[in-house]
MARGU-655630 format. One record per residue (C-alpha): residue in three letters; x, y, z. Coordinates in nm, 4 decimals, always signed. Layout:
! MARGU-655630
ala X Y Z $
...
***
This chain:
! MARGU-655630
unk +8.1786 +11.5067 +9.9653 $
unk +8.5179 +11.3365 +9.9896 $
unk +8.8144 +11.4295 +9.7721 $
unk +9.1296 +11.2245 +9.7129 $
unk +9.3954 +11.4859 +9.6396 $
unk +9.7579 +11.3723 +9.6517 $
unk +9.8948 +11.7301 +9.6327 $
unk +9.6293 +11.8897 +9.8501 $
unk +9.8621 +12.1211 +10.0428 $
unk +10.0921 +12.1927 +9.7514 $
unk +9.7950 +12.3051 +9.5398 $
unk +9.6393 +12.5080 +9.8228 $
unk +9.3206 +12.3018 +9.8141 $
unk +9.3361 +12.2456 +10.1894 $
unk +9.1947 +12.5962 +10.2255 $
unk +8.8777 +12.4895 +10.0436 $
unk +8.7879 +12.1834 +10.2520 $
unk +8.6503 +12.1436 +10.6021 $
unk +8.8689 +11.8575 +10.7215 $
unk +9.1931 +11.6998 +10.6035 $
unk +9.2928 +11.3360 +10.6478 $
unk +9.6578 +11.2481 +10.5817 $
unk +9.7619 +10.8899 +10.5286 $
unk +10.1203 +10.8319 +10.6408 $
unk +10.3735 +10.5646 +10.5504 $
unk +10.7432 +10.5283 +10.6230 $
unk +10.9912 +10.6166 +10.3472 $
unk +11.0632 +10.2538 +10.2471 $
unk +10.6920 +10.1767 +10.2140 $
unk +10.6451 +10.4881 +9.9985 $
unk +10.9336 +10.3806 +9.7721 $
unk +10.8040 +10.0260 +9.7439 $
unk +10.4525 +10.1455 +9.6562 $
unk +10.5771 +10.3897 +9.3933 $
unk +10.7819 +10.1100 +9.2404 $
unk +10.4869 +9.8666 +9.2379 $
unk +10.2236 +10.1184 +9.1241 $
unk +10.4246 +10.3387 +8.8873 $
unk +10.7291 +10.1256 +8.8037 $
unk +10.9579 +10.3934 +8.9533 $
unk +11.3178 +10.3145 +9.0304 $
unk +11.4349 +10.3940 +9.3820 $
unk +11.5914 +10.7168 +9.2586 $
unk +11.2743 +10.8204 +9.0759 $
unk +11.0654 +10.7434 +9.3808 $
unk +11.2921 +10.9501 +9.6052 $
unk +11.2800 +11.2416 +9.3607 $
unk +10.8998 +11.2267 +9.3648 $
unk +10.8855 +11.2104 +9.7463 $
unk +11.1330 +11.4952 +9.7873 $
unk +10.9438 +11.7150 +9.5423 $
unk +10.6423 +11.7138 +9.7701 $
unk +10.5780 +11.8815 +10.1030 $
unk +10.7450 +11.6741 +10.3767 $
unk +10.5083 +11.4169 +10.5248 $
unk +10.5797 +11.5406 +10.8781 $
unk +10.4574 +11.8847 +10.7784 $
unk +10.1454 +11.7438 +10.6154 $
unk +10.0750 +11.5327 +10.9204 $
unk +10.1116 +11.8330 +11.1493 $
unk +9.8598 +12.0299 +10.9438 $
unk +9.6066 +11.7463 +10.9175 $
unk +9.2896 +11.7126 +11.1162 $
unk +9.3107 +11.3325 +11.1103 $
unk +9.5968 +11.0878 +11.0561 $
unk +9.5833 +10.7325 +10.9308 $
unk +9.8851 +10.5034 +10.9319 $
unk +9.8950 +10.3603 +10.5796 $
unk +10.1143 +10.0724 +10.6943 $
unk +9.8438 +9.9345 +10.9223 $
unk +9.7187 +9.5903 +10.8190 $
unk +9.4369 +9.6263 +10.5621 $
unk +9.1525 +9.4820 +10.7766 $
unk +9.2419 +9.7126 +11.0689 $
unk +9.2919 +10.0107 +10.8394 $
unk +8.9546 +9.9533 +10.6742 $
unk +8.7902 +9.9450 +11.0203 $
unk +8.9611 +10.2728 +11.1101 $
unk +8.8531 +10.4353 +10.7843 $
unk +8.4931 +10.3252 +10.8376 $
unk +8.4941 +10.4614 +11.1935 $
unk +8.6396 +10.7910 +11.0782 $
unk +8.3867 +10.8118 +10.7949 $
unk +8.1011 +10.7626 +11.0458 $
unk +8.2489 +11.0337 +11.2685 $
unk +8.2836 +11.2775 +10.9815 $
unk +7.9277 +11.2119 +10.8656 $
unk +7.7991 +11.3252 +11.2052 $
unk +7.9755 +11.6592 +11.1472 $
unk +7.8160 +11.7115 +10.8056 $
***
């Protein structure tokens, strides 16, 4: 089973799963996406980002990392490959 949990570490859910994948993005990309998806101003986006565990800390605790700024076709290929790898562990 796959879960999409934005606050996985903050909620302690990481202790209940076998593997953790963290998708990273640079700060400006995060701000832009929060603006586009949620209509956040830059200040609101920064508040949201700062209220969460730092991305570097999440990345350090993850089993797998994906760069969310990778071009979509390449990222999709990476996700599919990772999914196949994880299925072999199930």
